[in-house]
C-alpha positions as CSV (number, residue, x, y, z in Angstrom):
1,M,0.0,0.0,0.0
2,A,2.8,2.4,0.9
3,K,4.4,1.9,-2.5
4,Q,1.1,2.8,-4.2
5,I,0.8,5.9,-2.2
6,R,4.3,6.9,-3.1
7,L,3.4,6.5,-6.8
8,L,0.7,9.2,-6.2
9,M,3.4,11.5,-4.8
10,K,5.4,11.5,-8.1
11,Q,7.0,14.9,-8.7
12,E,5.3,17.6,-10.8
13,N,7.3,19.2,-13.6
14,D,6.8,22.9,-12.6
15,K,9.6,25.2,-13.5
16,L,11.4,26.9,-10.6
17,T,12.0,30.7,-10.7
18,N,13.2,33.7,-8.8
19,E,16.0,32.5,-6.4
20,V,16.9,28.8,-6.3
21,E,19.6,26.8,-4.5
22,T,21.2,23.7,-6.0
23,D,23.3,21.0,-4.3
24,E,23.9,17.2,-4.4
25,T,24.2,14.7,-1.6
26,Y,24.6,11.1,-1.0
27,A,21.8,9.0,0.5
28,P,22.4,5.9,2.4
29,S,21.2,2.8,0.5
30,R,21.3,-0.9,0.5
31,S,23.4,-2.5,-2.1
32,H,23.0,-6.0,-3.5
33,P,24.9,-8.4,-1.2
34,R,26.8,-9.9,-4.2
35,K,28.0,-6.5,-5.5
36,I,31.0,-6.3,-3.1
37,G,33.2,-3.3,-3.3
38,R,30.6,-0.9,-4.7
39,S,29.7,2.2,-2.9
40,K,26.5,2.1,-0.8
41,K,25.9,5.8,-1.3
42,Q,23.6,7.0,-4.0
43,T,23.8,10.5,-5.5
44,V,20.7,12.7,-5.1
45,F,20.6,16.1,-6.8
46,D,18.3,18.8,-5.6
47,I,17.0,22.2,-6.6
48,V,14.9,24.3,-4.2
49,E,13.1,27.5,-4.8
50,R,13.4,29.8,-1.8
51,K,10.0,30.0,-0.1
52,G,8.8,27.6,-2.8
53,K,9.0,24.1,-4.2
54,V,11.7,21.6,-4.4
55,S,12.8,19.2,-7.1
56,A,15.1,16.2,-6.3
57,H,16.4,13.5,-8.5
58,H,18.3,10.2,-7.9
59,V,21.1,10.5,-10.5
60,K,23.8,8.2,-11.7
61,S,26.6,10.7,-11.1
62,S,27.2,14.2,-9.9
63,G,29.0,15.4,-13.1
64,A,28.0,18.4,-15.2
65,R,26.7,16.2,-18.0
66,V,24.1,14.9,-15.6
67,L,23.3,17.9,-13.5
68,L,23.1,20.7,-16.0
69,P,20.4,19.2,-18.2
70,I,18.2,18.8,-15.1
71,I,18.8,22.4,-14.2
72,Q,17.9,23.5,-17.7
73,E,14.7,21.4,-17.6
74,R,13.6,22.5,-14.2
75,V,14.8,26.1,-13.8
76,E,13.6,29.1,-15.8
77,R,16.4,31.2,-17.5
78,Q,17.4,34.4,-15.8
79,T,16.9,32.8,-12.4
80,V,19.4,33.5,-9.7
81,I,21.1,30.2,-8.7
82,Y,23.0,29.8,-5.4
83,S,25.3,26.9,-4.9
84,D,28.6,25.8,-3.5
85,E,31.8,26.0,-5.6
86,Y,31.4,22.5,-7.0
87,G,32.8,22.4,-10.6
88,A,29.7,21.1,-12.3
89,Y,28.0,24.5,-11.7
90,R,30.8,26.6,-13.3
91,T,29.0,27.1,-16.6
92,L,25.6,28.2,-15.2
93,D,26.4,31.9,-16.2
94,K,26.9,30.8,-19.8
95,L,23.6,29.0,-19.8
96,G,21.6,32.2,-19.0
97,Y,21.4,32.0,-15.2
98,S,22.8,34.4,-12.6
99,H,25.0,32.2,-10.5
100,T,26.5,33.0,-7.1
101,T,28.5,30.7,-4.9
102,V,29.6,30.2,-1.3
103,N,32.9,28.6,-0.5
104,H,32.4,25.9,2.1
105,S,36.0,24.8,2.0
106,R,36.9,28.3,3.4
107,L,34.1,28.0,6.0
108,E,32.0,30.5,4.1
109,Y,28.3,29.5,4.5
110,V,26.6,32.9,3.9
111,R,27.6,35.9,1.9
112,G,24.8,38.4,1.5
113,R,21.9,36.5,-0.1
114,A,24.2,33.7,-1.2
115,H,23.7,30.6,0.9
116,T,22.6,27.0,0.6
117,N,20.8,26.7,3.9
118,T,17.4,26.0,2.5
119,I,18.6,23.0,0.6
120,E,20.7,21.8,3.5
121,G,17.6,21.8,5.6
122,F,15.7,19.7,3.1
123,W,18.7,17.2,2.9
124,S,18.9,16.9,6.7
125,Q,15.1,16.1,6.9
126,L,15.3,13.6,4.1
127,K,18.4,11.8,5.5
128,R,17.1,11.7,9.1
129,S,13.8,10.3,7.9
130,I,15.3,7.6,5.7
131,D,17.8,6.7,8.4
132,G,15.2,6.7,11.3
133,T,12.3,5.2,9.5
134,Y,13.6,3.0,6.7
135,H,17.3,2.7,7.8
136,A,18.4,2.4,4.1
137,V,16.7,2.3,0.8
138,S,17.4,0.2,-2.3
139,P,18.8,2.2,-5.2
140,K,16.0,0.7,-7.3
141,Y,13.4,2.5,-5.1
142,L,15.3,5.5,-4.0
143,Q,13.6,7.9,-6.4
144,S,10.2,7.0,-5.1
145,Y,11.3,7.7,-1.5
146,V,12.8,11.0,-2.7
147,D,9.5,11.8,-4.5
148,E,7.7,11.2,-1.2
149,F,9.8,13.7,0.7
150,V,9.6,16.2,-2.2
151,F,5.8,15.8,-2.0
152,R,5.8,16.4,1.7
153,Y,8.0,19.5,1.3
154,N,6.0,21.0,-1.6
155,H,2.7,20.4,0.3
156,R,3.9,21.4,3.7
157,D,1.2,24.0,4.2
158,E,-1.6,21.7,3.2
159,A,-3.3,18.7,4.7
160,A,-1.8,15.7,2.8
161,G,-5.0,13.5,2.9
162,P,-7.2,15.7,0.7
163,V,-4.3,16.3,-1.8
164,L,-3.6,12.5,-2.1
165,L,-7.3,11.8,-2.5
166,E,-7.5,14.3,-5.3
167,L,-4.5,12.7,-7.0
168,A,-6.0,9.2,-6.5
169,L,-9.3,10.3,-8.2
170,K,-7.6,11.7,-11.3
171,P,-8.1,9.6,-14.4
172,V,-5.1,7.7,-15.6
173,L,-4.0,8.8,-19.1
């Protein structure tokens, strides 16, 4: 039943605007017992609109070839993007975004309006919930769990029951 409910919580494809933060993290996951030597951490990439919605994706790697197309698909041009100084974000200015960074390696976490605190808060909530409730998630199902937490975040000011009921009653196309 929980799996079916998570299917209702699939992410919407709304474009994010104004000011957004981007970051990537590694979620704890279960690996197949016969795949010895493989990392148990799975990469999750996130974009959050300040005082708005979030979009998160289980990705195969955290390189620019993977992350930049997601940003282009999910974020309107001319949007201000805040991130850390990770190399994958270096070309955001050339793609039509206003990009500002903070340098975590120099213990810089806020500079004016530039910070990644909103996204870090989402990550901590996601990781604590996975660790405390599920302990670890299979890479195969990680995206559906990420979708669940994105849904919870995006509907944080609404009662979840009526929203899920409305989604369940929609005709399947």
